[in-house]
C-alpha positions in Angstrom: -14.8 -0.4 -10.1 -12.4 0.2 -13.0 -8.7 0.1 -12.5 -7.6 3.8 -12.5 -4.0 4.5 -13.5 -1.9 6.4 -11.0 1.5 8.1 -11.0 4.3 7.6 -8.5 4.4 10.0 -5.6 7.7 11.5 -7.0 5.6 13.4 -9.5 4.5 15.7 -6.6 8.1 17.0 -6.3 7.7 19.8 -8.8 4.2 21.0 -7.8 5.0 20.9 -4.1 8.3 22.7 -4.7 6.3 25.5 -6.3 3.9 25.7 -3.4 6.5 25.8 -0.7 8.6 28.4 -2.6 6.1 31.1 -1.8 5.7 33.3 1.2 3.5 31.2 3.6 2.7 34.2 5.8 0.3 35.2 3.1 -1.4 31.8 3.1 -4.8 31.4 4.7 -5.4 28.5 7.2 -8.4 27.2 9.2 -8.0 26.2 12.8 -9.1 22.6 13.3 -10.2 23.3 16.8 -12.3 26.5 16.5 -12.7 26.9 12.8 -11.2 30.4 12.6 -9.9 31.3 9.2 -7.1 33.8 8.7 -3.7 34.5 7.4 -0.8 32.4 8.9 0.9 35.7 9.7 -1.7 36.1 12.5 -0.6 32.9 14.3 1.0 33.4 17.7 4.4 31.8 17.3 6.4 30.4 20.3 10.1 29.7 19.9 10.8 28.4 23.4 10.8 24.8 22.3 13.2 22.8 20.1 11.3 24.2 17.2 8.6 26.8 16.4 4.9 26.4 17.5 2.2 28.4 15.8 -1.0 28.8 17.9 -4.4 30.0 16.7 -5.0 33.7 17.8 -8.6 32.8 18.6 -8.5 29.7 20.7 -4.7 29.2 21.3 -4.7 25.6 20.0 -1.6 24.5 18.1 -2.0 24.8 14.3 1.6 24.4 13.2 4.9 22.9 14.4 8.2 23.4 12.6 11.4 21.8 13.7 14.7 22.4 11.8 17.8 20.3 11.8 21.0 21.1 9.9 20.0 18.7 7.1 16.2 18.5 7.2 13.0 20.1 8.6 9.7 18.7 10.0 6.5 20.5 9.3 3.3 19.4 11.2 0.0 21.0 10.2 -2.3 18.7 12.1 -4.0 21.6 13.8 -5.0 23.2 10.5 -7.8 21.8 8.3 -6.4 23.5 5.2 -3.8 25.8 4.0 -4.7 28.1 1.0 -1.6 29.3 -0.7 -1.7 32.2 -3.1 0.2 31.2 -6.3 1.7 33.5 -8.9 -0.4 33.7 -12.1 2.7 33.4 -14.4 3.4 29.8 -13.3 0.3 27.6 -13.8 0.7 23.9 -13.2 0.9 21.7 -16.3 -1.4 19.1 -14.8 
């Protein structure tokens, strides 16, 4: 196997900042448990915990957890197999 060059993880800052600067309610996700695919806006969100919990509308399994502190946030998407985010056409990545 040849040695492939790689970039430091800091190079993800710009591309990830573009992704998370969009409206995620328009994003499409797939439930890891039942395989249902749909917009994140259809999740059933519960706010009775220290954060927000988004459950699949089909099987009620947790797809998303979001906890916010004054100086940071934690986002857990272990219950989703992917998140497809619509991107504006006027800002293509230079990668």
